[in-house]
C-alpha positions in Angstrom: -22.8 24.9 -12.2 -24.8 21.9 -11.1 -26.4 21.8 -7.6 -27.2 18.5 -5.9 -28.6 17.8 -2.4 -26.8 15.3 -0.1 -28.9 14.5 2.9 -30.5 18.0 3.0 -27.0 19.6 2.5 -26.6 21.6 -0.6 -23.3 21.0 -2.4 -22.3 23.1 -5.4 -20.6 21.2 -8.2 -18.2 23.6 -9.8 -17.1 22.8 -13.3 -13.4 23.6 -13.5 -13.6 23.8 -17.3 -16.7 24.9 -19.2 -17.7 22.1 -21.5 -20.1 23.5 -24.1 -21.0 20.3 -25.7 -24.0 18.0 -25.4 -23.4 14.6 -23.9 -25.1 13.1 -26.9 -22.3 14.3 -29.0 -19.4 13.5 -26.7 -18.2 10.5 -28.7 -14.5 11.0 -27.7 -11.9 9.0 -29.4 -9.2 8.6 -26.8 -6.7 6.0 -27.9 -4.6 8.4 -29.9 -4.9 11.0 -27.2 -3.6 8.5 -24.6 -0.6 7.6 -26.8 0.2 11.3 -27.4 -0.1 12.2 -23.7 2.6 12.0 -21.0 4.8 9.0 -21.3 4.6 6.6 -18.4 7.6 6.7 -16.1 9.9 3.6 -16.5 8.6 1.9 -13.4 6.2 2.9 -10.7 7.3 2.4 -7.1 3.9 1.0 -6.4 0.5 0.5 -8.0 -1.4 3.8 -7.7 -5.0 4.1 -6.3 -7.5 6.5 -7.8 -10.7 7.1 -5.8 -13.2 8.7 -8.3 -15.8 10.8 -6.4 -18.7 10.9 -8.8 -22.5 10.8 -9.2 -24.9 9.4 -11.7 -26.8 12.7 -12.1 -23.7 14.7 -12.8 -23.2 15.4 -16.6 -19.4 16.2 -16.4 -18.8 13.1 -14.3 -19.8 11.0 -17.4 -16.9 12.5 -19.4 -14.4 12.0 -16.6 -15.6 8.4 -16.1 -15.1 7.5 -19.8 -11.7 9.1 -20.0 -10.3 7.4 -16.9 -11.6 4.0 -18.0 -10.0 4.3 -21.4 -6.7 5.2 -19.6 -7.1 2.2 -17.4 -8.0 -0.1 -20.3 -4.9 0.9 -22.3 -2.9 -1.2 -19.8 0.0 1.4 -20.0 -0.3 2.6 -16.4 0.0 0.7 -13.2 -3.1 1.8 -11.2 -6.5 0.6 -9.8 -9.5 2.8 -9.4 -12.7 2.8 -7.5 -15.8 4.8 -8.6 -17.5 6.3 -5.5 -21.0 6.9 -6.8 -22.3 9.0 -3.9 -26.0 9.0 -4.8 -26.2 5.2 -5.3 -24.2 4.0 -2.3 -24.3 5.6 1.2 -20.9 4.1 2.1 -19.4 5.8 -1.0 -21.1 9.0 0.1 -19.4 8.7 3.5 -16.0 8.4 1.8 -16.7 11.7 -0.1 -17.5 13.3 3.3 -14.1 12.1 4.7 -12.4 13.7 1.7 -14.5 16.9 2.2 -15.5 16.8 -1.4 -17.3 20.1 -2.4 -17.5 19.5 -6.2 -17.7 16.5 -8.5 -16.1 14.9 -10.3 -13.2 15.0 -7.8 -10.5 12.4 -8.5 -8.4 11.6 -5.5 -5.0 10.1 -6.3 -3.2 7.9 -3.7 -5.3 9.1 -0.8 -4.9 12.8 -1.5 -1.3 13.0 -2.7 -2.8 14.7 -5.7 -6.4 15.6 -6.8 -8.1 16.7 -9.9 -11.5 18.4 -9.7 -13.6 18.9 -12.8 -14.3 17.1 -16.1 -11.7 16.9 -18.8 -11.6 14.9 -22.1 -7.8 15.2 -22.1 -6.1 12.0 -20.8 -2.9 13.8 -19.8 -4.7 15.6 -17.0 -5.1 12.2 -15.3 -1.9 10.5 -16.6 0.4 13.2 -15.3 -1.0 12.7 -11.8 -0.7 9.0 -12.1 3.0 9.4 -13.1 3.6 11.8 -10.2 2.1 9.4 -7.7 3.9 6.4 -9.3 7.3 8.0 -8.8 7.0 8.9 -5.1 8.6 7.0 -2.2 6.4 4.6 -0.2 6.8 2.6 3.0 8.5 -0.8 2.8 5.5 -3.0 3.4 4.0 -6.1 1.7 0.3 -6.4 1.0 -1.1 -9.8 0.0 -4.7 -10.8 -0.5 -6.7 -13.7 -1.7 -10.4 -13.6 -2.6 -12.6 -16.6 -2.7 -16.1 -16.7 -4.3 -18.7 -18.5 -2.2 -22.3 -19.2 -3.2 -25.2 -16.8 -2.9 -23.1 -13.6 -3.5 -20.7 -14.2 -0.6 -17.0 -13.4 -0.9 -14.2 -14.5 1.5 -11.4 -12.0 1.7 -8.0 -12.7 3.4 -5.4 -10.1 4.0 -1.7 -10.3 5.1 0.4 -7.2 5.7 4.1 -7.4 6.4 6.1 -4.5 7.9 9.6 -4.9 6.7 11.1 -1.9 8.6 12.6 -1.6 12.1 9.9 0.7 13.4 6.2 0.4 13.9 3.9 1.1 10.9 0.7 3.0 11.6 -2.1 3.4 9.1 -5.4 2.0 7.9 -6.6 -0.7 5.6 -9.6 -0.3 3.4 -10.9 -3.2 1.2 -13.4 -2.2 -1.5 -15.8 -4.6 -3.2 -16.5 -3.3 -6.7 -18.4 -4.3 -9.8 -16.2 -4.2 -12.9 -19.2 -3.2 -15.0 -21.5 -1.4 -12.6 -25.3 -1.8 -12.3 -25.3 2.1 -12.2 -25.0 4.2 -15.3 -23.4 7.6 -15.7 -25.5 10.6 -16.9 -24.7 9.6 -20.5 -26.3 6.2 -20.0 -23.0 4.2 -20.0 -22.1 2.0 -17.1 -19.7 3.0 -14.4 -16.7 0.7 -13.9 -15.3 -0.5 -10.6 -18.1 1.1 -8.6 -18.0 0.4 -4.9 -20.9 -1.7 -3.8 -22.0 -2.2 -0.2 -19.6 -1.5 2.7 -15.9 -2.3 2.9 -15.1 -6.0 3.1 -12.4 -5.0 5.7 -11.7 -1.7 7.3 -9.0 -1.7 10.0 -6.7 0.7 11.8 -3.1 -0.6 11.6 -0.4 -0.7 14.2 2.2 -3.2 12.9 5.4 -3.7 15.0 8.7 -3.7 13.3 9.4 -6.8 11.2 6.0 -8.2 12.0 2.9 -9.0 10.0 -0.9 -9.0 10.6 -3.7 -11.0 9.1 -7.4 -10.1 8.6 -10.3 -12.2 7.2 -13.9 -11.5 6.6 -16.9 -13.0 4.7 -18.5 -10.2 2.8 -22.2 -10.9 2.1 -23.8 -9.0 -0.8 -27.3 -9.9 0.5 -26.7 -7.7 3.5 -26.8 -4.7 1.1 -29.6 -6.0 -1.1 -27.2 -7.4 -3.7 -28.3 -11.0 -4.3 -27.5 -11.1 -8.0 -23.8 -10.7 -8.1 -21.7 -12.5 -10.8 -18.2 -13.7 -9.7 -16.6 -12.7 -13.0 -17.9 -9.1 -12.6 -16.3 -8.5 -9.2 -13.0 -6.9 -8.4 -11.8 -6.5 -4.7 -9.4 -3.7 -4.2 -7.3 -3.4 -1.0 -5.3 -0.3 0.0 -3.1 0.6 2.9 -2.9 4.3 3.9 -0.1 5.7 6.0 -1.4 7.5 9.1 1.0 10.4 9.1 0.1 11.5 5.5 -3.1 9.5 4.7 -1.3 8.7 1.4 -1.5 5.2 -0.1 1.6 2.9 0.4 0.3 -0.3 -1.2 -2.7 -1.3 -3.2 -3.7 -4.6 -4.8 -6.8 -5.8 -6.8 -8.1 -9.3 -7.4 -11.0 -11.0 -8.9 -12.6 -13.8 -6.8 -11.5 -17.4 -7.5 -13.8 -20.4 -7.2 -10.8 -22.8 -6.8 -9.8 -24.6 -3.6 -6.4 -23.5 -2.3 -3.4 -25.9 -2.1 -2.7 -27.7 1.1 -0.5 -25.9 3.7 3.1 -26.5 2.7 5.3 -28.8 4.8 7.6 -27.1 7.4 10.7 -26.0 5.5 13.9 -28.0 5.8 17.4 -26.5 6.0 20.0 -25.0 8.3 19.0 -23.8 11.8 22.1 -21.7 12.3 24.4 -19.6 10.1 26.4 -16.5 9.5 25.8 -13.0 8.1 26.3 -12.8 4.3 26.2 -16.6 3.7 23.5 -18.0 1.4 21.5 -21.0 2.7 19.0 -23.3 0.9 15.6 -24.4 2.1 13.0 -26.8 0.7 9.3 -27.7 1.0 6.4 -29.0 -1.0 2.7 -29.3 -1.1 -0.2 -30.7 -3.1 -3.2 -29.2 -4.7 -6.6 -30.9 -4.2 -7.5 -30.1 -7.9 -4.0 -31.0 -9.1 -3.4 -27.4 -10.2 0.2 -26.2 -10.6 1.5 -24.4 -7.5 3.4 -21.2 -6.7 5.4 -20.7 -3.4 6.1 -17.5 -1.4 8.8 -17.5 1.3 8.7 -15.3 4.4 12.3 -15.1 5.6 11.7 -13.2 8.8 13.4 -10.1 7.4 11.6 -9.9 4.0 9.1 -11.7 1.8 10.0 -13.3 -1.6 8.2 -12.9 -4.9 6.0 -15.9 -5.9 8.1 -18.8 -7.2 6.7 -21.1 -9.9 4.6 -22.6 -11.2 5.6 -26.2 -10.1 3.7 -29.4 -10.4 1.6 -30.4 -7.4 3.8 -32.4 -5.0 7.1 -31.2 -6.6 9.8 -30.1 -4.1 10.7 -26.4 -4.3 14.1 -25.1 -3.1 14.8 -21.4 -2.4 17.9 -19.6 -1.2 18.3 -16.6 1.1 21.1 -14.5 2.7 20.6 -12.5 5.9 22.5 -9.2 6.2 22.1 -8.9 10.0 22.4 -11.2 12.9 19.4 -12.5 15.0 16.8 -15.2 15.1 14.5 -15.5 12.1 11.3 -17.6 11.5 11.2 -19.1 8.0 7.7 -20.0 6.7 6.2 -20.6 3.3 2.8 -20.5 1.7 1.4 -21.6 -1.6 -1.2 -20.6 -4.2 -2.6 -22.3 -7.3 -2.9 -21.0 -10.8 -6.3 -19.4 -10.0 -4.9 -17.4 -7.1 -6.4 -19.5 -4.2 -3.8 -19.2 -1.4 -3.0 -21.5 1.5 -2.1 -20.5 5.1 1.6 -20.3 6.1 3.5 -23.4 7.0 4.9 -24.2 10.5 8.0 -22.0 10.8 11.6 -23.2 10.8 13.8 -21.0 13.1 17.4 -20.1 12.1 19.9 -18.2 14.3 22.2 -16.0 12.3 25.4 -15.0 14.2 26.0 -11.3 14.0 25.0 -7.9 15.2 21.8 -6.2 14.1 21.0 -2.6 14.4 17.6 -1.1 15.2 16.7 2.6 15.3 14.7 3.1 18.5 12.6 5.8 20.1 13.0 9.3 18.7 12.3 12.3 20.9 12.2 16.1 20.6 12.1 19.0 23.0 13.6 22.5 23.3 16.3 22.8 20.7 17.0 19.1 20.7 16.3 15.9 18.7 17.6 12.5 19.8 17.1 8.9 19.0 18.5 5.5 20.0 20.7 2.9 18.2 20.0 -0.6 19.5 22.0 -3.8 18.8 19.3 -6.5 18.6 21.7 -9.2 17.2 23.7 -11.8 19.0 27.2 -10.3 18.4 28.7 -7.0 19.5 28.5 -4.3 16.8 31.6 -2.3 15.9 32.3 1.0 14.1 28.7 2.2 13.9 28.4 5.3 11.7 25.2 7.2 12.1 23.6 10.3 10.5 20.5 12.4 11.4 19.0 14.6 8.7 16.3 17.2 9.4 14.6 19.0 6.5 11.5 21.1 6.0 9.9 23.9 7.9 8.6 27.2 6.6 9.7 27.6 3.0 11.9 24.5 3.5 14.5 26.6 5.3 15.5 23.8 7.7 18.3 21.6 6.3 20.5 20.1 9.1 22.8 17.1 9.1 24.5 15.6 12.1 26.7 12.5 12.0 28.9 10.5 14.4 30.5 7.2 15.2 30.0 4.6 18.0 33.1 2.4 18.4 31.3 -0.6 20.1 27.8 -1.6 21.0 27.2 -4.7 23.1 24.5 -7.3 22.4 21.1 -5.8 23.6 22.9 -2.5 24.2 21.6 0.9 23.1 23.2 4.3 22.6 21.4 7.7 22.5 22.5 10.0 19.7 21.4 13.6 19.1 21.8 16.4 16.6 24.8 18.6 17.5 23.5 21.7 15.7 20.9 24.3 16.7 17.4 23.6 15.3 14.8 26.3 15.0 12.0 27.3 12.8 8.3 26.7 12.1 6.3 24.0 10.4 6.5 20.4 9.4 9.8 18.6 9.4 11.0 15.2 8.0 13.7 13.4 10.0 15.8 10.7 8.3 18.1 8.5 10.4 20.7 6.0 9.1 23.0 3.7 10.9 25.5 1.1 9.6 28.3 -1.0 11.1 31.0 -3.4 10.0 29.4 -6.3 8.3 25.9 -4.9 8.6 23.6 -3.4 5.9 22.4 0.2 6.5 19.3 0.6 8.7 17.1 3.6 8.0 14.1 5.3 9.6 12.0 8.3 8.4 10.0 10.1 11.1 7.8 13.2 10.8 7.4 16.0 13.3 6.8 19.8 13.8 8.9 22.6 15.1 7.7 25.7 16.9 10.6 28.1 17.0 13.0 26.0 19.2 10.6 23.2 20.3 10.5 19.9 18.4 7.4 17.7 18.5 7.5 14.1 17.0 4.4 13.2 15.1 2.9 9.9 16.5 
């Protein structure tokens, strides 16, 4: 057992596995171990975030640090990690307090979806947790970032988060600035990797309305934290979005700073301004890059955001196609980035009106023995033959498993209809509520909501 003192508070560092080996002789060859460990699942639902709670005076932390960096360097697993070296950075120490860390190394996967406390030279102890996190369901949001290096250890960080669902997304955004090879060494004398330096570049609570997006920008200055000797090629900025109901990570992205100037803002898209559900329409735009770099384009269609398209020659016209599954008014805009990752602002939007109905799942409420929600037609055509389903699962020992379904013959434009479960609901504990609705000519709309039940009383979690 190792005892350390954190601001006059004694914390016991419990070694989960006894390692009777001197650090001088821990020359672990890990490549074959990684290959022999758990196979990566075919495709992760998202990049996983690992927050490594660690300290430079902790002997077992050195073993864990070396193993996880070899797993990362193998390139076989889709994850980013941040080393939170508590005794070197007070902001990292604060993050340990938030996680209520009582022993290090403590590796927090995806905001606490899984954790591993203790040192291990066995890669599978980490890889199995990466695979578990990589297979879980995450919220349908987009997270985009660009990072621009400025002189004198300053970094400009720009964030864009898009909520693709028909209900508000609540959570928080944390943007770490890390050194790829840290100035701080582990107990064994080897450098940490991706160690958090200074404070967050951006830290925000999120409350993003349905189908909306938010932007944040900040100039992070290393000199504020006594860091005046930073090297642009040794910096990785890692942004993560945590869902408020679970604190688990839904999206993470990491980028090195670029010294390139971004392309000019693309021209306003050209194309149709009205259309029908299920019909494909084409739109065009172009831009130029001040350094004549090749250019990529990303389209925001109002209901979803495209992958990056390109590269194309500076000034070349790009054409993209899109189909809307639901009626309504949509703002189409586009942005560009160069080969170095420098990203422009979005263009002026082109509005298109798609004729058709569009369903939205509205306010969900509980109470004594009841659970209700609203189906809303936000399109511009009446909706017909709406089929809906409410599923409630969870509770103590997962004993609650209720499904109610029904049909709404017609729902006028801007109309709404209250629907409720038609079966008794009772129990104790946390519940997960899944709501689906679809109508003729409309894709299925879904919402997942969390709550608690106390015998007969249902409370919806904010």
